[in-house]
N, C-alpha and C positions, 0 to 999 in steps of 0.2 A: 732408513736413515732420515734425519730431519731435513726440513725444507731449506736449510742454509745452502745445500747443494745448488738449488735454483738461484738463490740470491748471489752466491759467490762464484761458483764455477760458471753458471749461466751468463752472468753479467760480464765476468772477466773474459769470457770467450770472444767478446766483441769489442774489448777495449785494447787498442794497440795490437791488433791481430797482425799476422804475417801474410795475410792473403794479398796477392799482388793487386794493385789498383786497377790494372787493365788485363787481368788474367784471361787467356783465351778460353772459350767454352770447350774447345777440343784440345785435350792434352797431347803432347808429342807422342807420336806413334810408339816410339821405343819405351816411353814411360808407361804406356797402357798395355804393352805386350804381356800377355799372361805367361806365367812360368809353367813349363811342361816338363818337370823332372821325371825320370823313370820311376823313382819311388813315389808312392802315394803319400803325400805329406801328412794328412790326417791320420792314416793308419800307422805310419812310422812314428809320429808324435805320440799317439795313443800307447804304443808298445814301449816306447822310450820312457814315457811317464810312469807306466806301471812298474817298471823295474822287476824285482823279484815277486811283487805282490800280484800274481796272476792267478786266474781261476779258469779251468777249462770247461767247467760245467755251465749249462745254460739255464738252469732251473729258476734262477732269480732275475734273469734279464728282463722279462716282461714286467715284473713287479717294480724294478728300478725305473724303467722307462715310463710306466703308468704314473708313478709317484712324481717324476719330473714333470710330466704333463700337468698333473694337478697343481704343482707349485707354480708352473708358468701361468696358470689361471689365477693364482693368488700370490703375486710378486711381493706383497708386503710380508707374507709369511716367509718367503724365500729370503728376503733381505735381512730378516731377523736371524738367519743362520750364519751371518758373517759379522765380524767385529765392527765397532764404530771407529772413527778417526780421532787422532789427538786433538784436544780442545783448542790448542794454539793455532792449528792450521786454518780453520775458518776465520779466526780473528785476523790472521795475516792476509788472507785472500781478500777480506773486506777492505783492509787498509790499502791493498794494491789497487782497488777500484777508485780510491779517493784521490782526486787531483791535488797535487801539491804536497803529498805525504813525503816527509824527509827520509833520507837514507838513515839518519840517526834514529828516527822513530822505528823504522823497519828493523834496524839492527837490535834495538832494545827488545822488540817483540820476539825476534828470532832467538835471542839470548835466553828467553824464558824456558826453552826446551833444549836440554843438553844433547838429546838425540838429533834434533834438527840442526843444531850448531855443527855437529860432526858431519851430518849429511851435506850441508852447504859447503863446508871446507873441503870435504872429499870431492864434491862435484867440480868445484872450480879448479882443483889440481889434477883433474882427470885429463887423459889425452884429447878429449873432445874440445876442451877450452884451451889447452896448451899455453898456460901462463909463462911469461918469460922468466919469472922467478916464483918460487913457492909462495902461495898466499896463506897467511897465518891468521888474519883477523876477519871478523864478520864484516866490518866496514869495507875492507878490500875485496872480499868475496862478492858483496852486493854490487859494488861498482863494476866488477867484471861480468856478473850474471845479467845485470839489467832487470827491469821489472818482468819482462816476458820470460826470461830464463828462470827467474825466481818463481814465477807462477807455475811453470812446468815442473820445477823441482818440488814445489809444495804439493802438486797433484800426485807425484810419485810417493811422497811421504804419506799422503792421505790414503793411498790405495795399498801400500805395502802391508799393513796389518790385516787388511781385508783379505788379502791373498795368502800371506805367509804365516799368520798367526793361527794355526789350525790344531784341532784335536782329532783323535781317531787315527788309526794306524795308516790307512791309505792317504787321507788328506794331509797328515803330518809329513809323511814320506815324500809326497808329490809337491808340497808347498814350495820348497826352494827352486825346483825346476820350473814350476809354474810362474814364480816371480821373475826368474831370469827371462823367460820367454815374454812375459807381460811387459817388463821394463824395456826390452829390446824392441818389442812390437810398437810400443809408444814412441820410442825414438825414431824407428824407421818410418812409421806412419807420419810423424810430424815433419821429418826431412823430405818425404815424398810429396807432402801436401801442397807446397807453394807452386810447383810446376804443373800440378793438376788443377789449380784454381781452388783448392780447399783451404780451410782455416787450420793452421798448424796446431793451435792449442786444442781445438776440437778433435783433431786427429790424435793428439797425445792422450786426451781423455778417453777416446774410443779404444785406443790400444790398451790402456790400463784397465778399462772396464770389461774388455772382451772376455777375460777368463773368469769373471765373477760367477757366472752360471756354472762353469766347470767345477769351481770350488764347491758350490752348493751340491753338485752332483756327486762329488767324491765324498762329501760329508754324509750324503744320503746312503751311498754304498756302504760306508762304515757302519751306519745304523742297521742296514739290512743284513750285512755279513760282518760279524764281530771280528773275523780274521782279516778284514780289509782287503779282500781279493778282487781284482778288477777283471771282469770277463773280457775275453780276448777275441771273440769271433768278429769277423769283418762287419757283419750286420749290426752287432751291438755297438761297435766302435763308431760306425757312421751315424747310427741313431742317437748315440750318446752325445756326440759332438754337435749334431744338428739341434738336439734338444737344449744343450747347454748354450748354444748361440742365441736361441730364442729366449731362454731364461735370462741371459745377460742383457739382452735388449730391453726386456720388460722390467728388470730390476733397475736399469739405467733410467727408464722412464719413471719408475716409482721414486727414485731418488731425485727426480726432476733435474737431471742433467740436461744440457741444451738438447732440444728435440732432434737436431740432426745427428747427434751422437748415437742415440738409440736406433734411429733409422739406419745409420751406417753399419752398425753391428749386425742388424738383421739382414741387410742387403749385401754385406761383404761375402756371404756364402754363394753369391751368384755372380755371373759374368756381367760386366757393364755396371750400370747404376750411376748414381751421382758421384761427383769428384771425391767427396769424403769417404764414401764406401770403397772407391778405387784405392785411395791412399791407405785405408785400413787393410784392405786385401793385400796390397803390396807389403805393408808392415808385417802382417801375419806370416806371409810366406817367407820373407827374408829372415824374420826372427826365428821361425821354426827351422829353416835351413841352418841358421847359425848354431842353434843349440844341438841339432842333430850332427852337424859336422864336428862340433867340439867334443861330442861323445863318440866320434868315429863310426857313426851309423852307415852301413853300406849304401852307397849310391849318393850320399849327401854331397861329397866333394865333386862328383861328376855334375850334379845339378848346379852347384855353385859355379863351376867352370863354364857352364852354358848360359849364365846370366847375361842379359844385355849390358852394355858398358855402363849405362846410367844407373841401372839397378846394382851392378857390381860395386860402383862407387858408394852407393848407400850401404850396401852390405859391409864393405870394409870399415865404415864408420861405427859399426856395432861393436867392434872389439873393445871400445872403451867402457862399455857397460859391464863387462866381466871383471873389471879391476876394482 
């Protein structure tokens, strides 16, 4: 993807951020507490994502993982396997970086893309914003969203085709589920970020970019197996998701997203780490629990019931992204 990611997303991440001015270096103990559900989230998510497109054989596992490793060494080639973003999005994000840009000018730019208009109106009427009366106009929507809210909305619009516009049996089947989890991960991570001392917009970007490597992996599996069957062994599932995380981080760097975003994606698979990685890890787990519970996966509700109070409050806010 072109270098406008660096100019737009990179600069915007530090303009009007939500990072507290005097955030403590040590997050509250409850916010840092790791989730320990009975079900293994990666394995449960892997099997939920596969749906009926499963494959019990192991003959192509090594080939798939070797090819993912090769793509991780060549992130430019991997990035070419996913779509580009709508042209109006970088234009709008550049405008958001300019001081003094008027709401009228922003509304004019948003109105150039009917899909974007629909997304903005849908967003401001969601339970997350809870308007006192339905918002019908772009001008009213922008007043309610504010520049930071619009920036996060545009990031979601930019990443939606990257994740959801897929070809191939497996990638096409998994795309809606992946997008649900990505959108909820971005929201949960951005909500968790302030109390951890992380930047909310960078957390949103990390949540949206987290599954890009998995999209590439699914497209690769479609190329290796025309039937689009996803191997189900525990070993393959762990290796696939580890490889996809590395690939996501390297593609994020290739796209020149803010450096902390790529680092957080890579570090979120480990305990501890910088605040942004902690926020992303919280977002991943809460979003995964949310989609698994919505699909009635065994053990998901029990894991939700054991969430610490602060994380349960974040979890409950994810309901709006399904609507």
